[in-house]
C-alpha positions as CSV (number, residue, x, y, z in Angstrom):
1,M,28.4,-74.8,-172.6
2,P,28.0,-73.7,-169.0
3,Q,25.3,-71.1,-168.6
4,S,27.6,-68.6,-166.9
5,Q,29.9,-68.3,-169.9
6,T,29.1,-65.6,-172.4
7,I,29.6,-66.1,-176.1
8,T,30.0,-63.7,-178.9
9,F,27.6,-63.0,-181.7
10,D,29.9,-64.9,-184.1
11,E,29.9,-67.9,-181.8
12,K,26.1,-67.8,-181.6
13,L,25.9,-67.7,-185.4
14,A,28.3,-70.6,-185.7
15,L,26.2,-72.7,-183.3
16,S,23.1,-71.8,-185.2
17,N,24.7,-72.9,-188.4
18,K,25.9,-76.1,-186.8
19,A,22.3,-76.8,-185.6
20,C,21.1,-76.7,-189.2
21,L,22.9,-79.9,-190.1
22,P,20.9,-82.2,-187.9
23,L,17.7,-80.3,-188.8
24,Q,18.3,-80.9,-192.5
25,A,18.8,-84.6,-191.7
26,G,15.4,-84.6,-190.0
27,D,16.8,-84.8,-186.4
28,R,14.8,-82.2,-184.6
29,E,16.1,-83.2,-181.2
30,G,19.7,-82.8,-182.4
31,Y,18.8,-79.4,-183.6
32,N,17.1,-78.4,-180.3
33,S,20.0,-79.7,-178.2
34,I,22.4,-77.4,-180.1
35,M,20.1,-74.4,-180.1
36,R,19.5,-74.7,-176.3
37,T,23.2,-74.1,-175.7
38,I,22.9,-70.6,-177.2
39,P,21.9,-68.1,-174.5
40,M,18.3,-67.1,-174.9
41,P,18.1,-63.3,-175.4
42,S,16.9,-61.6,-172.3
43,Y,14.0,-59.9,-174.0
44,L,12.8,-63.3,-175.3
45,A,13.2,-65.0,-171.9
46,K,11.1,-62.2,-170.4
47,I,8.3,-62.8,-172.9
48,Y,8.5,-66.6,-172.3
49,K,8.2,-66.0,-168.6
50,E,5.1,-63.9,-169.1
51,K,3.4,-65.9,-171.9
52,V,4.5,-69.5,-171.3
53,G,5.4,-69.6,-167.7
54,V,8.3,-69.9,-165.3
55,G,8.1,-73.7,-165.4
56,H,9.0,-73.8,-169.0
57,L,12.1,-71.8,-168.4
58,T,13.2,-73.7,-165.2
59,S,13.1,-77.1,-167.0
60,G,16.9,-76.8,-167.3
61,E,16.8,-77.0,-171.0
62,W,17.5,-73.3,-171.7
63,N,20.6,-71.2,-171.4
64,L,19.3,-68.2,-169.4
65,S,22.7,-66.6,-168.8
66,E,21.9,-63.4,-170.6
67,A,18.6,-62.9,-168.8
68,E,20.3,-63.6,-165.4
69,A,23.0,-61.1,-166.3
70,E,20.5,-58.4,-167.2
71,F,17.7,-59.1,-164.7
72,G,19.6,-60.7,-161.8
73,P,19.8,-64.3,-160.6
74,D,16.4,-64.3,-159.0
75,W,14.5,-62.7,-161.9
76,L,12.3,-65.8,-162.4
77,N,11.0,-65.6,-158.9
78,R,9.9,-61.9,-159.2
């Protein structure tokens, strides 16, 4: 799912439920690949930036569309 596309709460819930299937089968990477398509909440992205570092968020694995919408496209560089 492209990062610029917003999804509803119900869509987020459906993806979370879908991610449980590979996790139950012991496929942690399958779980992670589905979960990373769900936009990270902006408050959580802000905490990750402060506690874990920008490099972790710029790895390209995370959907940061909600944080970019709330904080602006250059929020990681501020």
